[in-house]
PATISE-92259 format. One record per residue: residue in three letters; x, y, z of N, C-alpha, C, CB in turn. Coordinates in steps of 0.02 Angstrom, whole numbers, plus 50000, padded with zeros to 5 digits. Glycine has a CB too. Example, Ala and Ser with C-alpha at 12.3 -4.5 7.8 and 13.67 -1.06 7.14 Angstrom:
// PATISE-92259
ALA506604971650390506154977550390506604983550390505654977650452SER506424988850354506844994750357506455000250394507044997050286
// end
This chain:
// PATISE-92259
MET501115185849489500985179349462501515174849490500965179349384ASP501325170649541501775166049565501465158649567502015168349633TYR501895153949552501695146949558502295143249574501355144249495VAL502225138449625502795134649646502615127049634502985136149723ALA503025123849595502975117149580503485113349619503025116049508LEU503285109149664503775106449710503995099349692503485106549779GLY503755096249641504025090149618503485084949623504645088249657HIS503685078149627503195072349621503225068649685503345067549561LEU502695068749720502545063849773502085058649741502205067249838HIS501885054049779501445048949746500715051549726501365042949795GLY500515056349763499845058749742499895066649739499255056249794PRO499505069349699499485077049696499275079949763498975079649640GLN499625085149782499435088649845499495095849843499855086249901ARG499065099549874499135106749879499545108649945498425109949879VAL499915113849945500275116050007499905122550026501105117149995GLY499635122850079499245128650104498535128650074499615135350087ALA498205134250071497515135250056497365135449983497285141150086GLY497875138249944497695139049876498015134149828497855145749856ASP498015135549760498275130849709498975133349686497775130349647ARG499285138749719499895141349689500495137549712499985148649705ILE500465133149762501025128749786500795121749786501275130849858ARG501075117749745500815110549737501375105749722500275109849680TYR501225099949746501615093549718501225090949661501715087549775ALA501505089049609501095087049551500855079949558501485087849486GLY501185075649595500955068449599501305064549541500135067849593SER501325057849545501635054149492501175052349446501955048449513PRO501305051749381500865050249327500655042949324501175052149266LEU501065038349355500905031249361500975028849429501335027149316ALA500675023449452500665020849513501375017049518500035016349523PHE501685018549576502355015649592502305009349642502805021449625SER501715007749663501655001849707500924999949707501915003249779PHE500824993549730500114991049734499734995349786500084983149755GLY500044998649829499645002949879499305008649843500115006049936GLU499535010249782499245015449745498725013149694499785019049711ARG498555006849693498125003649640497475007549634497964996149656ASN497215010849683496555014049679496625021849669496145012549745HIS497245024349662497365031449651497175033349584498055033349663THR496935039349573496865042249508497405046249494496285045949501LYS497835044149446498465047449429498375053249378498955042249400SER498785057749382498665064049336499285067749325498145069049367VAL499235072249278499725077349268499395083749285499995077249197THR499785089349303499545095449322499645100749263499895097549386LEU499065103549240499135108849189499015115249226498635107849128VAL499525119549218499515126049258499465131349209500175127149304GLU498965136149207498925141949165499075148149207498245142449132LEU499555151949185499715158049219499485164049175500485158249235ALA498935167149199498685173049157499115179249168497925174849175ALA499025183749123499405190049120499215194449181499265193849053ASP498595193349205498335197249263498535194149331497575197649259GLY498955188549330499155185849390498705179949414499165191149440ALA498155178449379497755172949396498105166249381497105173449361VAL498005161349423498295154549418497695149749411498765152649482THR497725145949356497195140549350497585133949347496715141449282VAL497345129449393497665122749395497125117549379498005121149465ASP497295113049333496865107849315497265100949323496595109049242LEU496985096149354497255089449357496985085249298497085086149426LEU497405083349251497175079049194497345071949208497495081249125PRO496865067449203497005060149221497475057849171496355055549221THR497955053549189498435050449139498145043649123499205049649168PRO498335041849058498105035049040498495029749081498195033848963VAL498155024249099498415019249137498545013149091497955017749196PRO499185011449078499375006149029499074999349055500185005649021ARG499134998349115498814991949146498584993349216499314985649149ARG498044990549235497774990849301498224987049349497064988049303LEU498244988849412498614985249465498094981149502499004990349516VAL498154974649506497674970549542497994965249584497204967449494ASP497674963849640497884958349685497464952249669497804960349761VAL497804946649666497434939949649497694935649707497614936449569ARG497174932149738497344927649794496884921249781497204931149869GLY497204915349777496864909049769497294903549760496424909249716SER497044897849753497444891649742497664891449675497064885349757ILE498214887149660498434886749592497864883649550499074882549587ALA497424879349577496884876949535496384882549516496504871449571GLN496284887049562495824892949546496164896949487495704897849614ILE496744898149499497164902049452497164899549384497864902249474GLU497294893049385497334889849316496614888849283497694882649321SER496104888749323495434887649299495164893749258494964886149359GLY495404899049262495184904949230494734909349271494864903149171VAL494654908149335494194912349380494384919149379494194909949452PHE495064920549370495344927349374495504929549300496004927549421ALA495214927149249495424928549180495364935649164495024924749132GLU494894939449196494784946749180495404951049201494144949549217HIS495904947749240496464951449257497094949249218496574950849329ALA497034945749166497574942949127498004948149098497314938749074ASP497754953749083498144959549055498364964449104497754963149006ALA498224963849165498404968449219499114966749244497894967949278TRP499384971749284499964970549321499714967549387500394977049330VAL499904961449404499574958049460500094955949509499164952049438ARG499844955649573500224953249630499824946849649500294958849693VAL500114941549642499754934949651500024931649720499904929849585ALA499504929849761499654925549819499384918849808499364928249882VAL499744913249804499454906749793499394903649863499904902249742THR498774901149876498614898749945498624891749954497994900949966ASP498884887149916498904880149923499304878849987499214876649859THR499134873250019499454871250080500194869650067499104865250110VAL500304865950009500964863849994501174867849933501014856149984HIS501774869949928502074874049872501924870449804502884875049883PRO501534873249762501384869349695502054869349651500734873249650GLU502124863549616502664862849570502644868049521502674856349539ARG503204870349497503244875549444502794881849454503054872349379LEU502764883649516502284889149534502384895149493502344891149608TYR502964897449483503054904049445502874903149373503804906849450ALA503074897849339502924896449271502174896049264503264889949247ARG501814892549309501114891549306500714898049314500904886749358VAL500954902249360500594908449366500744913149304500794911849432LYS501364913249283501544917249223501184915149160502294916849211ASP500964908649154500554906349098499894910049095500424898749104ARG499604911449157498964914649163499034922449164498604912049226PHE499554924549200499674931949208500344933849186499574934249279PRO500444934849118501094936149092501394942749119501054936249017HIS500974947249151501244954149176501254953349255500734960849150ALA501304947149282501334946849355502024950349380501294938949380LEU501944954149429502504957649452502744954849522502334965049454ALA502314951449553502484948149619502084941849627502354952949681ILE502434936249640502124930049651502354927349719502294925349593THR501894925749765502104922849827501694916549842502054927849884HIS501954912249886501604906549908501414908049981502034900049900GLU500744908649996500514910250062499974905350081500254917450065PRO500174899950108499634894750126499154897650173499944888350158ALA498504896350152497914899350191497804895650254497254899250148ASP497914888850254497694884550310498314881450346497204878750283VAL498874884550344499434882050384499454885350450500094883050348PRO499494881350502499514884850568500194888850571499454879450631ASP500204893750621500794897450630501444892750631500724901350694ARG501934895150594502554890850596502904891550659503034892550542THR503164886450688503554886550745504244888850730503564880050777PRO504564892350778505234894650765505664888850748505524898450824ALA506154890050702506684884850682507094882650743507174887750627ARG507254876350745507664873950797508384876450783507614866250802ALA508744877350832509454879150825509814873350796509784881150892VAL510274874550748510644869150718511344869050752510704869950639SER511554862950774512244862750801512594856750771512254862350879ALA513194855650791513654850550765513364843550777514364851150798THR512924842950826512624836350842511924836050814512614835150920SER511704840850778511044839750745511054834950690510774846150718ASP510504831150682510504826150631510384829950560509934820550647PRO510894829350515510774833050451510164831650416511284831950406VAL509904825150417509284823550385508654827050419509214816050384GLU508674827750480508134831550518508154838950497508224830850599VAL508794841850493508854848850474508564850250404509574851050476ALA508684845550358508434845850290507674844650288508784840850246ALA507434840350331506684839050337506404845450361506494832950388ASP506694848750411506394854650436506344860450380506814857050497PHE506874860350343506844865150289506284863850237507504865150254VAL506224857650221505714855450175505014857150203505784848050162THR504964856150267504324857950299504204865150294504324855850370TYR504684869350313504644876550302504504879150237505214879350321ALA504844876350189504834878950115504184876650085505454876150070THR503934870750097503394868150063502694868550102503564861250046GLY502744868850165502154868950210501974861950225501554872750180GLY502334856850204502174849550220502814845850244501874845750155ARG502744841950289503244837750310503434832150262503044834950371PRO504074830750251504194825650201503954818850225504934825350184ASP503684814850176503464808150194504064803650199502964805250142ASP503914796550212504444792250222504924791450161504174785950242VAL504594790950099505004790950040505474796650032504594790849984GLU505224802550042505624808650037506164808950088505194814650044LEU506004806450148506504806550203507044801550183506174804550275GLY506884795750152507344791250127507834794150074506984785550099ILE507564798550031507944801849977508434806750015507434805849923LEU508184810550064508584814650103509164811450133508194817550153ARG509004805350166509534801450203510064799250151509224795050242ASP509804796450092510254793950042510734799550017509864791049984ALA510464805450010510874810549984511404813050029510494815749965TYR511174813050098511644814750145512204809450157511294816250204GLU512004803150153512534797950161513014797450101512204791250171SER512784798850042513194799449984513674805149989512784800249924ALA513434810950009513824816750021514384815850073513374822150042ALA514184812650125514634810750186515154806350162514234807150244ALA514984801150122515444796150095515934799350050515094790750060ALA515714803750006516164807149960516654811849995515764810949910LEU516424815050051516844819550088517334815350128516414824250134ALA517144809750150517654804850186518144802450138517294798450219GLU517984801250079518424798450029518954803950009518004795849967GLN518684810250002519184815949988519644816650046518824822849974GLY519404815950105519884816550167520374811050166519514816150237ALA520224805450142520684799550150521264799950093520244792450143ARG521214804950049521704805349996522294809550018521404808349932
// end
């Protein structure tokens, strides 16, 4: 009567042809890649005559793992309401990074485990320009805003960036003069 339990990999697996050497598998999903796995525990019965019986018993799933992809308007509209109690991975596809993105998603999906901004219609981003001592600090900041939000700052926003830079430069010059 031999049985070898080898531990927990993500899914139950037999080693060799029979049921006497096995990996039990994990009772819960450890990643979104396992969202369609049937999780289980292994019940092994060892009979006095040496027979081994193995049954995989499905484990209860406290929350489903679900991927949600859409604009913040779609998410807030309730289109994905059936997933509100699930563990979700949310990809928000708006062109520009929505204000209060994380708080707004968490309002709809309190069990969200991953929230990303993945603009659907933004062309491939060009590599960042090298920054040097001669780079215009306002252009460097504008490039960052473009990268982070998916949209180039407008004239008003560029003015705010320039005012902020000039104020910081003046404060730094004043400190150096002391």
